[in-house]
N, C-alpha and C positions, 0 to 999 in steps of 0.2 A: 157366655163369659164375655165381658164387654171388651171391644178392641180399642187400642190406643194406637193412632195415627197421628204422627208428626211429620210434616212435608212430605207426605206421601209414603212414609216408611211405617211399617207396622211394628210394633214393639211387643215382645212377649213379657207378660207380667212377672215379676220377681216373686219368690216364694220363700218365706222364711221356714226352713225345714229343720226342726230340733234333731239333734243327734239320738239315735235308738238307746233305750235302755236295755239291760239285760233280760227282762221278761219278754221284751218285744223281739229280741234277737232270737230267744229261747223258743217263742211261739212260732216264728218264722222257720227256725231250723226243724221243727217238729214237722211242719207242712212239707219241707222238702226231703226231709230224711224219709217220710212215710212213702214218698214216691219210690225210692229205692227198695224198701222193705216190702211193700205191697205190689211192686211192678206195675204201678197204676200210670202208665206212661201216657195212656189216653187222657188222663186228668191233669196232665203238667201245666196246661195253660192257667187253668184255674187255680191250681194250687201255688203256681208261681204268684199270680196276682194276690191269693190269700197272703203269702209270705211279704209281698211288697205292702200290703194293707197293715200287716202286724208290725213291721218295722217302721213305717212312716206314712200314717194316714194321710198327711198333709202331701206328701210326693204322690201318693196313690190318687188323691183329688187331682192334682196337676196332670198326672198322666192321663186321667179320664177326661180332664177339660182340654189339655193341650200337650199330646205326647211329645212334639217337638220341643216345646219349652221345657219339660221334664228332662228331655235327653241333654239339652243344651245346659240344664242346670248341673248335671251330673259329669258332662263332658264339654266344659266350655271350649269355645271355637280357638281361642288363643293358646290352650293346653293341648290341642288335639295333634297328632303326628301327621305329617304329610302336607 
């Protein structure tokens, strides 16, 4: 992923993340509910990743490329408590 540095400060890329549609949410819920149904807790990390991919492939790509930027996209610094 390219890096943008202005005056020595690295900036995270902005991502346009479309809102999920019902099919995406349903597929993600299927992944997550199956963890409970089958008791597949050892598979949780992979299933959670699959759920993110179903809901927002664009966000999943950002998580893969830059987890900090993805986190800050969902939890902007100015809205965090503390």
